[in-house]
Each structure stands twice: as structure tokens, then as C-alpha cells.
FIZADO-867981 format. One record per atom (N, C-alpha, C): residue in three letters; x, y, z; residue number from 1. Coordinates in Angstrom, 1 decimal, padded with zeros to 4 digits. Atoms other than C-alpha are relative to their C-alpha. Layout:
(pt 'ALA',(X,Y,Z),NUM)
...
//
This chain:
(pt 'UNK',(-000.2,000.6,001.3),1)
(pt 'UNK',(-006.5,005.0,008.4),1)
(pt 'UNK',(000.5,-001.4,000.0),1)
(pt 'UNK',(-001.4,001.2,000.3),2)
(pt 'UNK',(-004.9,002.0,007.5),2)
(pt 'UNK',(-000.4,-000.4,-001.4),2)
(pt 'UNK',(-000.4,000.1,001.1),3)
(pt 'UNK',(-003.3,001.0,004.5),3)
(pt 'UNK',(000.8,-001.4,-000.3),3)
(pt 'UNK',(-000.7,001.3,000.4),4)
(pt 'UNK',(-002.0,-002.5,002.7),4)
(pt 'UNK',(000.9,000.7,-000.6),4)
(pt 'UNK',(-001.1,000.3,001.4),5)
(pt 'UNK',(001.5,-002.8,001.3),5)
(pt 'UNK',(-000.1,-001.0,000.0),5)
(pt 'UNK',(001.0,001.4,000.5),6)
(pt 'UNK',(000.4,-005.8,-000.5),6)
(pt 'UNK',(001.6,-000.7,-001.1),6)
(pt 'UNK',(-000.5,000.7,001.9),7)
(pt 'UNK',(002.9,-008.4,-002.5),7)
(pt 'UNK',(-000.6,-001.7,000.6),7)
(pt 'UNK',(000.0,000.8,000.3),8)
(pt 'UNK',(003.3,-011.7,-003.3),8)
(pt 'UNK',(-000.6,-001.4,001.9),8)
(pt 'UNK',(-000.4,000.8,-001.2),9)
(pt 'UNK',(003.6,-013.8,000.4),9)
(pt 'UNK',(-000.2,001.2,001.3),9)
(pt 'UNK',(000.1,-001.0,-001.3),10)
(pt 'UNK',(003.6,-010.5,002.9),10)
(pt 'UNK',(001.0,000.1,000.5),10)
(pt 'UNK',(-001.4,-000.4,-000.3),11)
(pt 'UNK',(007.4,-010.7,003.3),11)
(pt 'UNK',(001.1,000.2,-000.7),11)
(pt 'UNK',(-000.7,-000.5,000.2),12)
(pt 'UNK',(009.1,-009.3,000.9),12)
(pt 'UNK',(000.0,001.3,-000.5),12)
(pt 'UNK',(000.4,-001.2,000.1),13)
(pt 'UNK',(008.2,-006.4,-001.2),13)
(pt 'UNK',(-000.8,000.6,000.6),13)
(pt 'UNK',(001.0,-000.6,-000.3),14)
(pt 'UNK',(005.2,-005.6,000.8),14)
(pt 'UNK',(000.9,001.0,001.2),14)
(pt 'UNK',(-000.3,-000.9,-001.5),15)
(pt 'UNK',(007.9,-004.5,004.4),15)
(pt 'UNK',(000.8,000.5,-000.8),15)
(pt 'UNK',(-000.2,-000.8,000.1),16)
(pt 'UNK',(009.7,-003.0,001.8),16)
(pt 'UNK',(-001.0,001.4,-000.6),16)
(pt 'UNK',(001.6,-000.6,000.5),17)
(pt 'UNK',(006.8,-001.4,000.2),17)
(pt 'UNK',(-000.3,001.1,001.5),17)
(pt 'UNK',(001.2,-001.0,-001.3),18)
(pt 'UNK',(005.0,-000.5,004.3),18)
(pt 'UNK',(001.6,000.3,000.5),18)
(pt 'UNK',(000.0,-000.5,-000.8),19)
(pt 'UNK',(008.3,000.9,005.6),19)
(pt 'UNK',(000.2,001.5,-001.3),19)
(pt 'UNK',(-000.2,-001.1,000.7),20)
(pt 'UNK',(009.0,003.8,002.8),20)
(pt 'UNK',(-001.4,000.1,-000.4),20)
(pt 'UNK',(001.7,-000.6,000.6),21)
(pt 'UNK',(005.0,004.4,002.4),21)
(pt 'UNK',(000.1,000.7,001.7),21)
(pt 'UNK',(000.5,-001.2,-002.0),22)
(pt 'UNK',(005.4,005.4,006.5),22)
(pt 'UNK',(000.8,000.5,-000.2),22)
(pt 'UNK',(-000.8,-001.1,000.0),23)
(pt 'UNK',(008.5,007.4,005.7),23)
(pt 'UNK',(-000.5,001.2,-001.1),23)
(pt 'UNK',(000.2,-001.0,001.2),24)
(pt 'UNK',(006.7,009.3,002.5),24)
(pt 'UNK',(-001.5,000.6,000.7),24)
(pt 'UNK',(001.4,-001.3,-000.4),25)
(pt 'UNK',(003.3,010.0,004.9),25)
(pt 'UNK',(000.8,000.5,001.0),25)
(pt 'UNK',(-000.1,-000.7,-001.1),26)
(pt 'UNK',(005.6,011.2,007.6),26)
(pt 'UNK',(000.5,000.9,-000.6),26)
(pt 'UNK',(-000.6,-001.3,000.0),27)
(pt 'UNK',(007.3,013.7,005.6),27)
(pt 'UNK',(-001.3,000.6,-000.8),27)
(pt 'UNK',(001.2,-000.8,000.2),28)
(pt 'UNK',(003.8,014.3,004.0),28)
(pt 'UNK',(-001.3,000.4,001.4),28)
(pt 'UNK',(000.6,000.0,-000.6),29)
(pt 'UNK',(002.4,014.6,007.4),29)
(pt 'UNK',(-001.4,-000.5,000.6),29)
(pt 'UNK',(000.7,000.5,000.1),30)
(pt 'UNK',(000.1,012.4,007.3),30)
(pt 'UNK',(000.0,-001.6,001.2),30)
(pt 'UNK',(-000.5,001.1,-000.7),31)
(pt 'UNK',(-000.8,009.7,010.4),31)
(pt 'UNK',(-000.8,-001.4,-000.6),31)
(pt 'UNK',(001.0,001.5,000.4),32)
(pt 'UNK',(-001.8,006.1,009.4),32)
(pt 'UNK',(001.0,-001.2,000.2),32)
(pt 'UNK',(-000.6,000.6,-000.3),33)
(pt 'UNK',(-001.3,002.7,010.2),33)
(pt 'UNK',(000.7,-000.9,-001.4),33)
(pt 'UNK',(-000.1,001.3,001.1),34)
(pt 'UNK',(000.6,000.7,007.6),34)
(pt 'UNK',(000.7,-001.4,000.2),34)
(pt 'UNK',(-000.1,001.5,-000.5),35)
(pt 'UNK',(000.7,-003.2,007.2),35)
(pt 'UNK',(000.7,-000.4,-000.6),35)
(pt 'UNK',(-000.3,000.7,000.6),36)
(pt 'UNK',(002.7,-005.5,005.4),36)
(pt 'UNK',(-001.2,-001.0,-000.2),36)
(pt 'UNK',(000.3,001.2,000.2),37)
(pt 'UNK',(000.5,-008.2,003.9),37)
(pt 'UNK',(000.3,-000.5,-001.1),37)
(pt 'UNK',(000.2,001.0,001.8),38)
(pt 'UNK',(-000.1,-011.3,001.1),38)
(pt 'UNK',(-001.3,000.8,-000.4),38)
(pt 'UNK',(001.2,000.2,000.7),39)
(pt 'UNK',(-002.3,-011.3,-001.2),39)
(pt 'UNK',(-001.2,-000.3,000.2),39)
(pt 'UNK',(001.6,000.6,-001.2),40)
(pt 'UNK',(-004.7,-013.2,000.7),40)
(pt 'UNK',(-000.3,000.3,000.7),40)
(pt 'UNK',(000.6,-001.0,-001.2),41)
(pt 'UNK',(-004.6,-011.3,003.6),41)
(pt 'UNK',(-000.5,001.0,-000.5),41)
(pt 'UNK',(000.1,-001.2,000.8),42)
(pt 'UNK',(-005.3,-008.3,001.6),42)
(pt 'UNK',(-001.2,000.0,-000.2),42)
(pt 'UNK',(001.1,000.4,-000.2),43)
(pt 'UNK',(-008.2,-010.2,000.3),43)
(pt 'UNK',(-001.0,-000.5,000.4),43)
(pt 'UNK',(000.9,000.7,-001.3),44)
(pt 'UNK',(-009.6,-011.7,003.5),44)
(pt 'UNK',(-000.2,000.5,000.8),44)
(pt 'UNK',(000.1,-000.4,-001.6),45)
(pt 'UNK',(-009.1,-009.5,005.7),45)
(pt 'UNK',(-002.1,000.3,000.4),45)
(pt 'UNK',(000.9,000.1,-000.3),46)
(pt 'UNK',(-011.4,-008.9,008.1),46)
(pt 'UNK',(-000.4,001.4,000.3),46)
(pt 'UNK',(-000.1,-002.0,000.4),47)
(pt 'UNK',(-010.7,-004.7,008.4),47)
(pt 'UNK',(000.6,000.0,-000.7),47)
(pt 'UNK',(-000.4,-000.8,001.5),48)
(pt 'UNK',(-010.2,-003.7,004.7),48)
(pt 'UNK',(000.7,001.2,-000.2),48)
(pt 'UNK',(000.0,-001.2,-000.5),49)
(pt 'UNK',(-008.1,-001.2,005.2),49)
(pt 'UNK',(000.0,000.7,-001.7),49)
(pt 'UNK',(000.0,-001.5,001.1),50)
(pt 'UNK',(-008.5,002.8,002.8),50)
(pt 'UNK',(000.4,-000.6,-000.6),50)
(pt 'UNK',(-001.1,-000.2,000.9),51)
(pt 'UNK',(-005.5,002.4,001.2),51)
(pt 'UNK',(000.4,-001.7,-000.7),51)
(pt 'UNK',(-001.0,001.0,000.1),52)
(pt 'UNK',(-003.6,-000.9,-000.6),52)
(pt 'UNK',(001.3,000.8,-001.1),52)
(pt 'UNK',(-000.6,-000.5,001.3),53)
(pt 'UNK',(-000.6,-000.1,-002.4),53)
(pt 'UNK',(000.8,-001.1,-000.4),53)
(pt 'UNK',(-000.4,001.6,000.1),54)
(pt 'UNK',(000.9,-003.0,-004.5),54)
(pt 'UNK',(000.9,000.5,-001.7),54)
(pt 'UNK',(-000.4,000.5,001.7),55)
(pt 'UNK',(002.9,-003.6,-007.7),55)
(pt 'UNK',(-000.7,-000.1,-000.8),55)
(pt 'UNK',(001.2,000.4,001.0),56)
(pt 'UNK',(001.5,-003.4,-011.1),56)
(pt 'UNK',(-000.3,-001.0,-000.3),56)
(pt 'UNK',(000.1,001.8,000.9),57)
(pt 'UNK',(002.4,-007.1,-011.6),57)
(pt 'UNK',(-001.1,-001.1,001.1),57)
(pt 'UNK',(001.1,000.9,-000.7),58)
(pt 'UNK',(-000.3,-008.3,-008.8),58)
(pt 'UNK',(-001.2,001.0,000.1),58)
(pt 'UNK',(001.3,-000.9,000.2),59)
(pt 'UNK',(-002.9,-005.5,-009.5),59)
(pt 'UNK',(-001.3,-001.3,-001.2),59)
(pt 'UNK',(001.1,000.6,000.9),60)
(pt 'UNK',(-005.4,-007.7,-011.5),60)
(pt 'UNK',(-000.3,-002.1,001.3),60)
(pt 'UNK',(000.1,000.2,-001.0),61)
(pt 'UNK',(-004.9,-009.7,-008.5),61)
(pt 'UNK',(-001.3,000.7,001.5),61)
(pt 'UNK',(000.3,-000.5,-001.4),62)
(pt 'UNK',(-006.6,-007.4,-006.0),62)
(pt 'UNK',(-001.3,000.3,-000.9),62)
(pt 'UNK',(000.8,-000.3,000.2),63)
(pt 'UNK',(-009.3,-006.7,-008.6),63)
(pt 'UNK',(-001.4,000.1,001.1),63)
(pt 'UNK',(001.1,000.1,-000.8),64)
(pt 'UNK',(-012.5,-006.3,-006.7),64)
(pt 'UNK',(-000.5,000.3,001.5),64)
(pt 'UNK',(000.1,000.1,-001.8),65)
(pt 'UNK',(-011.7,-005.5,-003.0),65)
(pt 'UNK',(-000.8,001.1,000.1),65)
(pt 'UNK',(000.4,-001.7,-000.8),66)
(pt 'UNK',(-013.4,-002.2,-001.2),66)
(pt 'UNK',(001.1,000.6,000.5),66)
(pt 'UNK',(-000.7,-001.3,-000.5),67)
(pt 'UNK',(-010.6,000.1,-001.2),67)
(pt 'UNK',(000.4,000.1,-001.4),67)
(pt 'UNK',(-001.1,-001.6,000.7),68)
(pt 'UNK',(-008.2,002.9,-003.2),68)
(pt 'UNK',(001.1,-001.2,-000.3),68)
(pt 'UNK',(-001.0,000.9,000.8),69)
(pt 'UNK',(-005.9,000.2,-005.3),69)
(pt 'UNK',(001.3,001.0,-000.4),69)
(pt 'UNK',(-001.2,-000.9,000.3),70)
(pt 'UNK',(-002.5,002.4,-005.8),70)
(pt 'UNK',(001.0,-001.0,-000.6),70)
(pt 'UNK',(-001.1,000.5,000.0),71)
(pt 'UNK',(-000.2,001.2,-008.1),71)
(pt 'UNK',(001.7,000.7,000.0),71)
(pt 'UNK',(-002.2,-000.1,-000.4),72)
(pt 'UNK',(004.3,001.8,-007.2),72)
(pt 'UNK',(000.5,-000.7,-001.0),72)
(pt 'UNK',(-001.3,001.0,000.6),73)
(pt 'UNK',(006.3,001.0,-009.7),73)
(pt 'UNK',(001.4,000.5,000.3),73)
(pt 'UNK',(-001.1,000.2,-000.2),74)
(pt 'UNK',(009.0,002.0,-007.9),74)
(pt 'UNK',(000.3,-000.2,001.3),74)
(pt 'UNK',(000.1,000.0,-001.4),75)
(pt 'UNK',(009.1,000.8,-004.1),75)
(pt 'UNK',(000.4,000.9,000.5),75)
(pt 'UNK',(-000.6,-001.1,-000.1),76)
(pt 'UNK',(011.9,002.8,-003.8),76)
(pt 'UNK',(000.0,001.7,000.3),76)
(pt 'UNK',(000.2,-001.2,-000.2),77)
(pt 'UNK',(011.0,006.1,-004.7),77)
(pt 'UNK',(-000.9,000.7,001.2),77)
(pt 'UNK',(001.0,-001.1,-001.1),78)
(pt 'UNK',(009.3,008.4,-001.9),78)
(pt 'UNK',(-000.2,000.8,-000.6),78)
(pt 'UNK',(001.3,-001.6,000.9),79)
(pt 'UNK',(008.5,011.1,-004.3),79)
(pt 'UNK',(-001.4,-000.5,-000.7),79)
(pt 'UNK',(001.2,000.6,-000.3),80)
(pt 'UNK',(006.2,008.5,-005.7),80)
(pt 'UNK',(-001.1,-000.7,000.0),80)
(pt 'UNK',(001.0,000.3,-001.1),81)
(pt 'UNK',(004.8,007.2,-002.7),81)
(pt 'UNK',(-000.3,000.9,000.3),81)
(pt 'UNK',(000.7,-001.4,-000.2),82)
(pt 'UNK',(004.5,010.7,-001.7),82)
(pt 'UNK',(-001.2,000.6,-001.0),82)
(pt 'UNK',(000.9,-001.1,000.9),83)
(pt 'UNK',(002.6,012.2,-004.7),83)
(pt 'UNK',(-001.2,-000.5,-000.3),83)
(pt 'UNK',(000.9,000.2,-000.1),84)
(pt 'UNK',(000.6,009.2,-005.0),84)
(pt 'UNK',(-001.3,-000.2,000.9),84)
(pt 'UNK',(000.8,000.0,-001.3),85)
(pt 'UNK',(-000.3,008.9,-001.6),85)
(pt 'UNK',(-000.8,001.1,000.5),85)
(pt 'UNK',(000.7,-000.8,-000.1),86)
(pt 'UNK',(-001.4,012.2,-001.1),86)
(pt 'UNK',(-000.7,000.5,-000.8),86)
(pt 'UNK',(001.4,000.5,001.3),87)
(pt 'UNK',(-003.3,012.2,-004.3),87)
(pt 'UNK',(-001.3,-000.1,000.4),87)
(pt 'UNK',(001.1,001.0,-000.4),88)
(pt 'UNK',(-005.5,009.6,-002.8),88)
(pt 'UNK',(-000.5,000.6,001.4),88)
(pt 'UNK',(000.7,000.2,-001.7),89)
(pt 'UNK',(-005.7,010.9,000.9),89)
(pt 'UNK',(-000.6,001.5,000.2),89)
(pt 'UNK',(000.5,-001.0,000.3),90)
(pt 'UNK',(-006.3,014.2,-000.5),90)
(pt 'UNK',(-001.6,000.4,000.5),90)
//
């Protein structure tokens, strides 16, 4: 499974989101590859992720991509990440 952690440039929020998503997935016992990417990379990727994690501010820019897009309100909240990933991946 491939998961994208997305932010505007792919080097700030997405890196933090990637790290915390990996922690949450580990706590859930779910194996997945998580990549930090920019909006442009997520929209034009050769290999599209099955799941995209993003903050609410950029969701409209991800409209139409063929993936499950999950809004993460607090990228530091492992509980929120875990709940939303579990609900999507179950």
C-alpha cells in the first residue's frame, strides 16, 4: 500500500505528517509505504497512492485524484491519524 502525505511544497508539513503517519501505522500493525510529496506530485504521480493525507486547507487542490483523501486537522495528533487510517484501511 502506498500513502502520500501532501503539502504545498512537499518539504514541510508533509514530512511531519509522513513521520507521524508511519508511527500511527506502526501502532496499528499496518505495513505501508508513506511518501512526503507536494500537491503537484500527488496530482501528477505515475504511481498513484491508494490513500492521501492532507490538511483541510489544501483539500480542494486535491479534488479529482483517484485516491481516498483523508483530511488531517492536527498532524501531531497520533490518535486522530490512527483513527482515520484505521477507518479507511479496515
